[in-house]
N, C-alpha and C positions, 0 to 999 in steps of 0.2 A: 834387475831385469828392465824395469820401466824408469824413464827419467821423470823428473818432477812435473813437466809439462803434460806428459801423457796421463799421469795419475790426476792431474787437475782436470784434463779434459773428460776423463772417465767420470769423475765425480760431478762434473758440471752436466754432461750429456747423457750419462747412463750407458754409454757404450764406447768401445775403442776398437779401432781397425788397425791390425798389424799385418801389413803385406809381407809376403815371402816367409812366413813363419815356418812353413813346411817346404822342403825341397820337392822338385818334381819326382824324383825317385821315390821319396817317402809316400807321395800321393799315389804314384803308380802302383806301389806295392799294396797300399790298402785297398785301391779299387780292384785289383786283381784278386785279393782275398775275398772281398764282397761278391764278386762274380762267382767265385767257387762255391761260396755258401748258397747263393741263389740256384746255381747248377744242381747242387746236391739236394735242395729242397724238393720234396715230393709231397704236394698238398693232398693227394688223394682226393677224398670228398669234401675236405675242409675248404671253405671259402671265407677265411678270416680277413675281413676288410677293415682297414683303419680309416675312419672318417675324420678328415681334416676341418670339418666345420661343426660336427657334433661329437665331441670327444667321448661321450658316454655310450655312443653306439659301438657295437663290435667289441666291447670289453668284457668278454666272457672269460672262461677258465684259461684259455690259451694266452690271453692278453695278460692276466695276473700272473701266470707261470713265466711269463717272459722276464719278470723282475730278477729271476735267477736262471735265465736261460737265453738261447739265441733263436729267435723266431722271425719268420718272414710274414709280412702282412701286405695284402693286395691293395691297389688303388681302387677307389669307389667305381670308377668307369672302365675297369678292367674287363668286365663281363658283358656279354650280350644278353638279350631277354631270355634266352634259353639257359643261361648260366655257364655258357662256354667262354673261355678267354678269347678276346678279340685280337690278340696279337701274341707274340712269344712271351713265355713266362718272364724272361729277363727284362722285358719292356712293360711288365704288368705289376711289379712289386712296388708298393709305396715306400716301404722301410724295412730294415732289420733291427731288432731290438731284443732286449735291452741291456744284456750284461756281457757284451763281446769283450769289453775292457778288462773283465776279470776271467773270461773263459777261453778266450782265443789268443795265442801268442802274438800274432801279427797285430791285432787290435790293441793288445796291451802295450806292446812297444811304442805304437803310435801315440797312445793316450798318456803315457807317463815319461818322466825324465825331469832332470834338474831345472830346465828352462821353464817347464810348465809349473813346477813346484814354486819357483821363485815368482813367476807371474801371478799365480793364485795368491800368494801372500802379499804381493803388492796391491792386488785388488781388494785386500782386506780379509781374506780367508787364512786365519792363523793356523787352523788345523784342517786343511781341505780333505773332504770325504767324497769320493766319486760314487754317485748312486746310479747314474744311468748313462748308457751310450745308445746313440741312434745313427744308423747310415740311412740317409734320406736320398731318394732317387730322383724325385720331381720329374717324372717320366715325360718324354716328349709327347704332346698332344693330349695327354690325359692327367698330367701332374695336377693334383688338387690344390685348390685355394686353401690356405691355412688362415683362418680368421684372426682378427685382433685378439691378442691374449697376453698374458703375463705369466712367466714360467714359475713364479711363486705360487700360482694356483695349484701346482702339482707337486710342489716341494716346500710345504709349509714348515718353517722353523720359528723358534722364539729365542731371541729376536730374529728377524728375517735375514737370510744369508745366502740363498741359492744364487749362484752365478753360472751363466752359459758360456760355453766355449765352442764356437761354431766355426769349423774349418771348411772353406771352399775347396772342393776337390775337382771342380770345373769352374770356369768363369761364370760368374753369376750377373746377369744383366736384367734390365726391365723386361726384355723379350722372353726369357725363359724363367721368370719368377723369382727374382732376386728378393731379399728381405727389405722391408720398409720399417722404419722406427720413427717414434716421436721423441726427438731429442728433448731431454729434461723430463720425460714423462715418468721416469722412475721416482719422481717426487710425488706422484699421484697415488691414491690409495689402492690397495688390492680390491679388485672388483668381484672376482669369483674364487671359489675354492673347490677342488676336485676331491671329493670325499668318499672314502671306502667304508662300507659297513658290511663286514663279512666278506662275501664273494660278489658283492654288487658295488658299483661306483655311480655317483651322480655328481653333477655340477650344481653347486648352490651359490646364490647371489650373496655377496658380502657388502658391496657398496654399489649405489645406483649411478655412480658417475658414468657418463656416456663415454663410449670408445672414441678415440680420435677419428677425424676424418682426414681425407687426402691433403687438405690444405695445410695441416700441421705435420705431415709425415715426409720423411725424406727417404729416397731409395739408397740402399747399400749396395752399389754395384762394385764388385771386387773380382780380382784375378785369382785363378787357381793357386793354392798355396797360402792364401790369406787366412788369418784367423781373426774373427770378430768375437769380442768378449762383450757380454751386456749383463746388466744388473737384473735381478729377478722381477723387479717391478716394472721394467721397461716395456711398454706396449709395443709390440711388433706384429707384422703381418706379412704374407706373401700372396701374390696373385696366382691364378691357375697358370700352368704352362701349356700354352697352345702352340708353341713353336715346334720346330723339328729337331731341337737339340735339348738334351737332358740337362739338369742342374744338380749333379751330385754334391752332397754335403754330409759332413760328419759332425755330430753334436755330443758334447759331454755336459752333464749337470753336476755341480759340486756344491756342497754346503760346508759350513764350519762346524767341526766336531765339538766346539765349545757351546754350541747352540742346541736346544731341545729339538729333535725332529718328531714331528707330530705323528701320533699313532693312527690318525685318520688318513695319512697320505696313502695314496694308491700302491706305492711301491715300498714294499717291506722286505727286509732280509731275515732269513732264519738264522738262528745261533751259529749253525755250521757254515754259514756263508757271510762272513762279516764284511762290512763296507771297508774300503781301503782308500788310500790317498794317492797323490801323484808320484811319490817317491818310494812306494812299497812294491 
């Protein structure tokens, strides 16, 4: 799948940009299915908000249940002071998560296949296991900032192996909140770990190394259909979206089945819902 120069670039920088990995038709099909899920979502009295700056907030029973389900989570700025939505439901959802790749046929087809299997193996995942899928809306005007973080905080394995596969479903620019990364930052230590204890989660500090600042960060501005792969220790961030256009993206997180998956990770699978790979 990858040529030697691409593998060397990934090892050096901690991320790799693959333009045109998905066709316009594939992207359109996934977006249509996501819109159908949101349309069918009836929140009732629930106001499950996903905080992009404090991940331990809003992580109650529905969040934990989403490890084996398909749930919609609202943007923090979606509601007014009286608790009513400030705009249409379709413009208020932060993300859908976290098991669409296993439970929904459209998402499963998008998430699997021989190209992704070969790519994962080229990136070092000898036995890829897909733990999580997220459809991220980055809504116009209210799309929240996602603070500096490392994905390994949420998918701890021994040795470390988590790898992210981030698909641009719309053009991602500085205006609508594209990713920013610290090239080479995957060689820095893990700073935080998202720990689950029973039905509660918390973020604990592992290393006091400061997060990068903008001087060492580069924007990853990409066109629709691009796939960005990045190492679990790579620090990355995205700004709030105050523009008039959304920035839809779809993310998969995979680990290597040869590694030990931590029992304290927030996302756990029951015996009847085993984790699967890209080719299953």
